N, C-alpha and C positions, 0 to 999 in steps of 0.2 A: 364725399362718400365715393369710394371707387366702385367699379362696375360689379365686382364679385360680391362686395358687401351689399350693394343695392339689390342684387338678385336674391341673396339669402334673405334679406329683410322682406322683400315682396313675397317670396315663397312662404315664409313663416306666417305672414299676414293672411295670405290666401288659405293656407292650411288651417289657420285658426278659425276662419269662417266656415270652412268645410267641416272641421271637427265638431263645431258647435251645432251645425245643421244635422250632421250625422247622428250625434248623440241625442238630439231632441227628437228626431224623426225616424230613427232606424226601427225596422220591424223585427219581431221575434226576439227581442231582448229578454232573456230569462228573468231578469231582475233589474230594476232601475239602478241598483248599486253597481251592477256590472258596467252600465253606461258611465257612471261616475268614475269607476276605476279606469276605464278606457280613456276618459278625458284626462285624468291625472297622468296616465302613461303617455298620452300625447304631449303633455307639458314637459315630462322628463326627456322624451325623445327630442323635442325642439330645443331644450336646454343643451343636451349633449351635442346636437348638430351645430348649434350656434357657437358653443364653446370651442369646437374643433374647426369651425369655418366650413362646414359641409352643408349641402342643401338637400341631400337624400341619404337614407340609410346605406344604400349601396356604396356611395362615396365614403361613408364612415367605415364600412367594412373593408373596402379596398385601401383606405388610408390608415388612420391610427390604430384601428383594431388589428389589422394585419402587421403593421410596424411593431406593435407591442405584443405580438403573439407569444404566449408562454410566460409573459411577465405581468401583464395587468389587464388584459382585455377579454379574459375567458368568460366571465359572467355575461358580458355584452354579447359575445358570440352565442352563448346558450340562449339568452333572451331572444335575440333576433332570429335564431334558427327556429324558434317556436312561434315567431310573429309574422312571418311572411316567406315567400319563395325567393330567397336571395341567392346570389352566386358566392359561395364561400371557398372557391377553388384556390384563390390566392392566399387566404388565411390558412386554409388546411395545409398547404404546402409549407407555409412559413412556420406553423406550429409544429409540424412533423420535423422540420429541419432544426428548430430550436430544441426540441426534446432530444433529438439524436446527437446534437453537437454540444450540449451543455450538461454539466453535472449539477443537478438540482438537489440541494441538501435536504429540503423539507419533503417528507413523504406525502403530506397533505397537498402541498403545491403540485407535486407530480401527479397526484390523482385528480386534482382539479383540472389540470391540463388534459388528462385522459378523458374526463367527462366532456370537456369542450370538444375534444377530437371526436368522440362518439356522436355528439350533437350535430356535427357537420359531415358525418359519414366518413371519418378518417380511417387510417390504417389500424385494423383490429389487432394485428400481431404486435404492433407497437404498444397498443393499449394493454394487451395481455402481459407484455414485458413489464410495464409499469405496475400492474396489479401484483405480479409475482414478487417484485422487489419492494413493494410499498405497503400492502395491506397488513395491518397490525403492527407496523413499525414505529408508530408515533402516538401511542395511547388511544383513547376512545375515539378521537376524531378520525384516526386512520381506519378504525373499524367501521365507522359510519360511512366514510367515503368509499371504503372497500365494498361495503354491502351495496351501495349504489352501483358500483361497477359490476358486481356479480349479478345483481338484479337485471342488468342489461346483457347477460349472457357471457360476460368476460370470464376468463379462466385464471385460477390461482391454485397451484398444487398444495399449498398449505392450508387453504380454507375452502369451504363450500358455503352456500347460502345458509344451510342448516347450522354449521359449526360457528359461523360468524354471528348468526342470530342468537345462538345459545350463549355466546360470550357477551353479547350486548345485554341480553336479559339478565345475566348474572350480575351486571353492574348497576341494575336499577335499585334505587334507594327505597327505604320504607315509605317515604312521602310520595312515591310514584314518579319521581324525577330522576334525571341523570345529570352528572356534572364531571368536569375534568378533575376536580380535586374537592376535598372536604367530604362531609357526610350528608349533605342536603342537596336536593335537586337545584339545578340552574335552568332558567327558562330557555335560554338559547340552546344549550346542549340537549335539553329534553326535547324541544321541538325538532332539532336536527336528527335526533335518534328516531323519533316517530316518523319523520320523512323517509328514512331508510327502511324502517320496518313496515311501512304502509302497504306495500304490495301483498303482504301476508295477512292483513287485517280481514277478519271474517272467515279465513280459510284455516288458520291455525289457532287453536283454542288458547294456547299459552301466549302467543303474540297478541291476540285480541284482548286477553285479560290484562296484559302489561300495558297495552296502548290505552285501554279504558282507564286504568289508574293514572296514566300520564295525562290523559285529557282532564281528569278531575283535578290533578295538580295544576295544570295550566289554567283551568277555569277559575280555581281559587286565587291564583296570583294575578288575575286580570284586574286592572284598575277601573274606576268608575267611568272614565272617558273612553274605555275600550282598549287602551294601550297597556304597556308593561314597563316595569323597572328592571334594570340589571345592574348589579353592584351599587344599588342605592340610587340610581339615576334613571329617570324616565327617558326612553329613547325609542326611535322608530324601528331600529334593527331587531330588537327582541320581538316586537309585534309582527314584524315582517316574517320572522322565522316561524312563528305560530301560524300565520296565515298560510305559509307554504305547507306546513304540516296538515292543516285542515283541508287544503286543496288536494294534497296527495291522497288523503283519505276519502275525498268526495263529501266532506261534511260542510254544510252551509254555514256561512258566517252569521246567519240569522238563527242558528241553533241556540236555544235558550241558555245553554251553558256558557256561551260566548257573547252574550249581550248584557251589558251592564248599564243601568240607567238609560236604556234605549240606545246605547252606543255600541257599535260593532268594532271589529278589528280594523276595518278600513277607516273608520272614523278616527281611531287612535293613531293610525299611520299618517293620515292626511293632515292631522294637526301640526305636523312638522314640515309640511310643504311650504316652500317659499314662492313669492310671486314670479320668479323666473323659471319655475318648474323644478328646481332642485330641492333637496331636503337638508334640514339641519339635524345634527346629532342630539342636540338639547333644545328645549323650548326657548325661542328667542335667539337662537344661535345663527351662525352663518352657514353657508353651503358646506356640506361635508360629503365627500365623494363616496365613502362607504355607506352612509345612510341613504344617499341617492340611489346607488347601485342596488342595495338590498330592497328598497321600496320598489324599484323597477322590476326586480326579479320576482318579488312576492305578488305584486299586482298582476304581472304576466301569468304567474302560476294560477292565480285566482280566476282570471278571465278565461284561460284555455280550459280549465276544469269545468267552469260553469257553462261555457258555450259549447264545448266539443267533447267533454268528458276525458280530455287528455291530461297527462301528468308530466310535470316539469322535468323529472329526472328519469323518465323512461324514454329511450331513444331508438329502440329496435324497430319501431314503425314510424320513423321520422317523416316519411312521405305523407303520412296522414296527419301530421302535426303542424302543417304549414298553412292552415286556414288563417285568414287575416284576423287580427285582433280587432281592428277598427275599420281599416280601409284597405283597398288593394295595394299591392306592393309599390305601384307607381305613384300613389298619392298617400302621403304619410300624415300621421297625427301631428297636431301642432300645439302651440303655446296656449295654455288655459290658465287663468288665475287660480291659484291653489293655496288653501290655508297653509345634519351638520356635516371625512371627509375633511378636507383641509380648510381650516378657518381662514376668514378674510384677514387682511393685514391689520385691520382695526382692532381685532380681538386676539391676535397672536402675540405671545411673549417671545421675543427673540432678542438678539443682541442690541436691537434698536428700540425696544419698547420695555417699559418698566412694569412689573407685576405690582398689584396693590397689596401691601402688607396688612397683616391683621391689626385691628385697632389696638391690640395689646402691645404692639411695638411703639413705645412712647417717644423714641428719639432715633433718628437715622444716623448713618455713619457720618462722622465729622469730616467735612470736606471744605473746599474753597467755596466762597459765597455763590459762585455760579452766575447765571444770567438774571436772576430776579432783581437784585438791586439796580442793575442797569435798566431793566425793564420799567421799574417804578420811576426812575429818573426820567426816562423817555416819556412815559405817560404823563408825569407832572409837567414836563416841559411843553408837551403838546397841549395840555389843558390850559397852561398859562398863555401859550401862543393864541389859542382859540379865544380866550378872554380878551387879549389885546386886540385881536382882529375885530371882535364884536364892538369893543370900545371905540376903535378907530372908525368903524362904519356907522357909529352912532346908534347901534342896535343895543341899547343899554338897559333893556328891560330885565328885571330880575329873573324872569322865567328863562331867558336865553342863557344867562350865566349858570342857572340851575341845571339846565339841560347838559351843558358842557361838563359840569361837575358830576352829574349822574353817569354820563358815558365814561368819564375817567375813572369813577369809582367801580363801574362794572368791569373795565379793563384790568384794574388793579386786583379785583377779586378773582378774575380769571387766572391771572399770574400766580396769585397766592395759592389757589387750589389745584394747580397743575404742576407737573414736575417733568419737564423735557430734559433729557440727558442723552449725550452721545454714548456709543458703546464703551468708549474709554472711561467716561465718567461713571457709567452704570457699573461696569465690571472694575470696581475701584481697588479690589484687593484688600479692603478694610473690613473690620467687623461692624455689624450693626449694633449700635450702642443702645442698651436697654436699661430700664429702671424697674424696680419691683419684680425682679425675677423670682420664679417659683421652683427652679431646679435646672437640670441639664438633660439633654438627650444626645444621642449619637446618630450620625447619618453616614452611610456609605453608598456608593454608586458603582455597580459592577455589570459587566457584560460577558461573563465567563462562557456563556452558552454559544457565543459567536467568535470567541478568540481563536484565531488561526483558520477561520472559515472564509476569510476575505482578505484581500490586500488593501482594504481601506485604511487610510492613514489615521482614521479616527478610532480604530479598535486597538487598545493597548495590548501588548503581547501577553500580559498576565491577566487581562480582563478587568483591571482596576481603573476606573475613571476617577474615583475619589475614595481613598482609604477611610477607615472609620475615624470620624472627626466629631469633636464635641461642640455643642452650641448651647448657650443659655436659652431658656424659654421664659416667657411671661404667661400669665393666665389667658387662656383662650387661643394660644397659637396653635397652628395646624401643621400637618405634614407638608402641605404646600408652602406655608410660610418659611419653614426651615429649608426646604429644597431651593426656593428662590434666593434665600440668604446665602446658601452654600454656592449657588451658581454665581452670584455676584462676587463673592469673596475669592473664589478660585477660578474665575473666568471660564465657566462651563456653559456652553450654549444651551439654551432651554427654549423649547417651543410648547406653548400651552394656549388653550383658549381662555376666554374671560371667566369661565367657571372653574378653571383649574384642572381641566382634562389635559394630561401630559401626553403629547404625541411624539416628542423628540427630546433627547438629552445628548449633548456632546455630538451633535450631527448624526446620531443614530435614531432612525424613525420607525414608527410602527409599520408593519408590512414589508420592511426592507429584506427580511429573511423568511418570507412566506405569509400566508393569510392569517396565521395564528400568532404572528410575532409582534412584539411591542414591549412597553414598559409596564411592570407591575411593582407595587410597593408592599413590603411587609413591615409590620410593627411587632417587635418581640417574637419574630418567627411566624406570625400568622398573617393571612391576607384579609384585611378588613373589607367588607362588602359595602364600601361607600367611597365617594370621591375623596381624594387626598385633601381637598380644600375644606372638607367637612370633618375630618378626623382630628379632634382636639387632643393634644399631647399631655402627658403627665411626666413628672420627674422620673428619670431613669429609663425612659422608653428608648428602644433601639430601632432606628429606621433603616431599611434596606430598599434601595431602588435597583431592580434587577431586570435585565433584558431577557425575555423569553421567546422561544421559537414555537411554543406549543401551549399558549395560554396558561403558563405556569406549571404545566405537567412535567417540564424538564428541569425544574428548579429544585 
């Protein structure tokens, strides 16, 4: 262990002890749940510091947060600006330079940068320029982000707080929610809309009424464990957005509307926490950076609201928002054990790993025998050699020979039930052979929304990664099954986790073109609200995988 690693390790251990003592004995804690949240925040911070090789938040700010200014570190800057009295001068200069020197295509990404700039006391004229060219330019999300900017006193000639509010209220559905598309509310978008409207709660009758209906919608959608589902999948990000909304409103997580079976929102979020302090996107999943960041953001919003009555997205009195969440700036929270972001290699489908097909696929592509016959021969030879050695050593008891055969049988079973293949073998260019087919479907993969927006070699000029192509299906096959088969046949890189969440196709990944960018699938022109691994196909279905820069609003 080198000196730097040793210092980091010892620092984390000392901080862990400090955090445990602080949480157990701190005075004036408004609610023990706040102490729990602070402990989880400490674990997230320790994870982020350890991942980046830093021993203090200031090192993190001066290091990768500043290096990635304008690209991926803005939420961290907002969080830390609310968590302690740190020096953001380097980050502020880097962010202002990035905004001034780069053409950022996504309006919401521009406004996220503006919010981060406000949080660290940056150039207001630059923020106003962003507001002028971005508010209302990218659907409902640009209205939400825009209202946050105007709530902080920013200026936009095309909108006021009143007109932005009116436009958002006009988009509320009958069920009380808001969404980017469709006719029914979405938890995440509803919560984010409420966050932006929150400063007017109680002072505007129309806003108060709209938020009350949204609170009823969010309460009805809450699960028994305190969490939420989005697109058919339970995840911590949705619960995090609701927690931020309640914190912006000053509503306790113990409000009866948001307690289910004795479980609160923080219980729902913490159920996705991993032992290293990070969070997974799905239950039992691996570390996911988006889930981790949003948990960090929401728990920070909760703590500063409960302790100091401060709001996450209000920055005009920043100097009053720097009280410590858990400890003084010189001593940081640390690792605590806690009950998904890029998946770990063991659960990512890439050119080197093979997705599990549906049981309905009864036969795989015809290919060369591969490694298995050789493996069986080697196992048999080793078992035989073992028996010969036992015989020669005169250890000829039947139990000894039985043990050798059991080990050989277990090894053979392992070979039988696994399928290791190189990328060349996996992307074979051959069809998956099926029996008992029940029809055909078509699939196409397109990225029209980003064609011409980047010089990336992975973006086709016409936006077509795979033109409309027909595949046979068997009973029970899913959208995920057909996507993986298409990827194998046409040598299309695919990244997914073990549950079929698709984060990358053809080396184009979620968040590459803004916070709202990524892959969405349609079946027969509609967006199913379930994981692609859960959507069972029927004869004649038409599948489209489309890259979006605005959560589907631009498709």
